[in-house]
N, C-alpha and C positions, 0 to 999 in steps of 0.2 A: 517807834521807829524800828521795831523787832520784826516787822514784816515787810516785804519788799514794797507795797502800797503805801505804807507808812514812810518808810524811807524815802521813796521817791517824791512824795508831797514834800517832805521837808527838803530835800536836796533841790527841788526845782522851784520853791515858793521863794519869791525874793524875800530877804531878810529886811527888817525894818531898817530905815534910814534916819540919820539925824537931820534936823531942819538946816535947810539952805537958804542963804542971803536971796531974798525976792520970792521965797516961796509964800503962798498965802498961810495965815496963820491957821494952826490945828484947833480944833475944838478942845474943850476941856477933857471930854471923854476919850478923844483921840490921842489927847497928851498922856492921859492915865494909861491907855492901852499900850502907847510907846514904850513908857517907862517900864512897864510889866514885862514886855517881851525884850526890849533893848537890844542895843548893837553888841556884836562880838569884838570884845576889846584885844586886839592882837598883842599878846604877849610874848616875851622871848620864848617861851616853851612852844608856843604855836608855830612860830618862825623856824625853830630848830627841827620839830616833828615835821613840818612839811618840806624841809630840805631833805631830811633823812628818808622819809617815806618815798619821795621823788627817786632818790639816789638807790634806794634798795630795790625798789621795782624795776628799774632799769638793770640792776645787777643781776637780779634773779630772773628776768625775761625768759632767757633761754636755758637755764639751768635744768638739766634733766634727771641726774643721778642721784642727788641728795635734796634734803629739804632746804627750802630757800632761807636765806637770813630774814631774821623778824626784829620787831621793836617791842620794847617795853616801857610803858609810860608809868612811872611812880612817883608817890608824893603823898603828903597828908591830905585828909579830908579837906574839901573846900578850896584846893589849890587849882582848879581848873583843868584837870585831867580829861573828864568827858568833854568839855567844853572844846579843849584841843582836838581831842579825838573826832568829834563831829565835825568841826571845821575842816580838817584835813579830807575826811570821807567826803564831806560835799564837794570841796574843790576838786577832787580825784572824779567824783561821779560827773560834775559839770565839764571837766575837761575831756573826759571819754566821751561824752555825748555830743559835744561840740564837734569832735574829731571823727567821730562815728555816728552819724545821725541814723535814726531808724529808717529804712527804706519806706516809701509811701506804700500804703496797703498793707503793710507787715503788722500783724497782730501780736508779735512778741519783741519787746524792746530788750536790748542788752541790759544785764544787771551787773554793772562793773564792781560794786561794793555791796559787802554784806556786814550787817551790825548785828551781834549776837550777846545777849547778856547771859552771863554764867548764872544759873538758877542756884538758890540757896540748897547747901547739901547736896551739890551736884553729883550724880553718878555720870558714868559713860553714856547710859541710855538717854537720861533725861537731859545732858547736854547735846548729843547728836539730835535728839528730837527738837530743840531749839534752833539747830541750824535747818532742819527740815521745814519747821514752822515758818521761818524767815521766807523762803520762796514757794510756800503752799504745798510743800511735797507731801502727798496723803501718806500717813502714817496709822496702821490698825494695831490693836493690841496683840495681834498675832505675830506681828514683825519683831524679829529680834535685832539685837543692835547691830549685827553684821548686816542684814538686809538693808536696814535704815542708813548705815554708813555707805553702803554700796549705792543707794538711790541718790543721797545727799553729793557724793563725789561725781555721779553722772551728770545730775542735774546742774550743779554749780558750774562743771566744765562746759556744758553745752550753752549755760547762760552767759559765760564770759567773765565769771567773777574773776576780778583782779587783785582785790584788796579785801581782806576780812579783818574787821575790827571786833575784838572780844572785850568788853568791858566787864569790871567786877571780878577780876581774874583771882584776887585776893581770897575769893570764896573758895578756891581750890584747895585741898589738902593733901599732897601726895603721901602723907605718912599713914593715911588711913586706905583700907582696901579699895573702897569706891573711890575715893580721891586719887590715888594711884592710877586706876584704870582710866579715869577721865583724862587725867594727863597724859596717859599713853595714847587715848584717843585723838587728842589735839597733835601729838606729835606723828601720828598716822596720816591725820589729815594735812599737815604741813609737806607730807611726802606724797601724798596724791593729787593735790590741788595745785595748779599753776597760779598761785596767788600768794602776795605777800601778807603775813599776818602781823598785827599789831595789838598788843595786849594792854590793857590799863587797869590799874589797882592801887589799893591804899597800902602804901610803904611795902611793895612787893618783896624787897631785899631783906625785911624782917620776917618774912612768912618761910615755911617750909617748901616754898616753890624753888628755892636756890639751894636746897639742901640735897644731900645724897645723889645717888647716880641719875635719877631723873633730873633734878636740879642742875647738875653739871651739864647734862645735855642742853637743857634751855639756855643756860648761861653762855654757854659755848655758841650759840647760835643767834643770840638776841643782843641787840644794842640797847642799852638803858638810856632812857631820857628822864632825867628828873624834874618834875613839875612841882617844885618847891615855894616856899614862901618867897616873896620877891624882896630883895635886899634894898635897905635905904640908900646904900651907895655901893657901887661896883667900879672901881678905879676912878675915872674922872665922871663917870655917869651916875645917874640918880633914877635907877629903873622904876622906884615905886612912885616916886614923884611923877615921872614922865607918864605912867600908866593913870595916874588920877588926873592928869591933865588931859590925856584923851578922853577919859569918862566925862569930865567937865565940859568939854567941847561938845559932846554929844547930847548934853542935856537940852530939854525943850521947857526952859522955864522964862518968864516974861521979864523978871527983874533981877536975876541971879547976875552977881558981878564977877567976870571971868578973873581967874586968879586967886579966887577965895579958896578954893579947897587945896590946891598945891602949898599954900602958905600953911595948911594944917596938915601937912604930910607926916610930921613926927607923932602928931596925935592920932592920925588915922593908922599908921604903923602900929601903935600901941593898941588901939581898939582891935585890929584885925589880926596882929601878929604877921602881917605881909601876906595873908591869904587873899588871892585873887577874887575867889568866891564870895567871901564874907565882905571885902571892901565894895564889890559892884552891888551886893544885896544891901549894904548900909547906905550907900549914895543913892540908889534907886528908891529905897524906902523914903528916904529924906525928901526927895523929889515929889513923891506922892504925897507925902504929908504936906508940903509947901504948896501944891496945887489945891488940896482940899481946904487948907486954912486960908487961902488967898494970899499969902506972903509972896509966892513966886520966886523964892530964893532960898538957897541953903547955907546956914549959918552954923557955928559950932554949937549954939543952943539947939538948933533943930537935930544935929548928929547927936549930940548928948541924949536927947530924948527918945532916940531908935534904939530898941532893944534887939540886940542880934542874936544871931543863932548861938544856941548852947555852948559849943565848941569855943566861940570867940570870947563869949561872956565870961567862962570860966577860965580862959587864958589870962584875961587882964579886965580887971575893975577899974574904969576910967576915975580918976581922982576929979573933983570938983575944982575948976578953974576959973579965973576971971574971963569974961567974954570981951 
């Protein structure tokens, strides 16, 4: 998705959908593929990010003199940051194309959204080259950073880019010379492009990105959205259990009993530390196992047998309990 063609395929391909009453049953292979792709579970962070992006895009639409306000999505690994980022990007892309369809016979469709990954050890030149690669802007070895930046700003403006999503922002370290230059490049781009910038990274507030003069500039322009572990209780609501219910309702298993997984919410919270990425992986793996072994249901025994990602496993070693 770090090229326009790949992003357009992602944004315009209908996401998988859960089974609906009256639909013909899917084959075993279709159901395995479905649980591999799975639906996007709408978490509180996705809703908050969608609202903030919509508001800031309107806020900065006619701003000319200074950089437009931006957003930073932060949180631990496996908390759903990239999923939230991609979901909001897809929504923006589809909303723009519905409102502004490509004229018949036109060879060039608008590109309202750009998605860029910060490369490891990013320098200003390698970072701006990633921006160029997204829209297929030719870059030669003889071109310097200024020339590439000018080409990127011109092409992004012509293409109508309105939302720039920058993932893995924690890879930037403004305390190093190269990292400082890359951070300055991003500041330059926010002032030259008529677009809203949204950054995502692991525990960004704990990195050098928010320290020093450059960090103060970023913090002064960016709204922070924390995509953290889901709590078991928030006031009178139970966010973690609600997400489990949504995941369970999306399963495509022949004999699974509704309500089984929400009853195991405390256990699942201990297993995953409330991380949405770890939770969905655990339940999807259990569903795939249930299809393979023919049980077609998820029980606590099934969940116990699933080995989770290293982060979740090292956070909590589940105790053996009665079934």
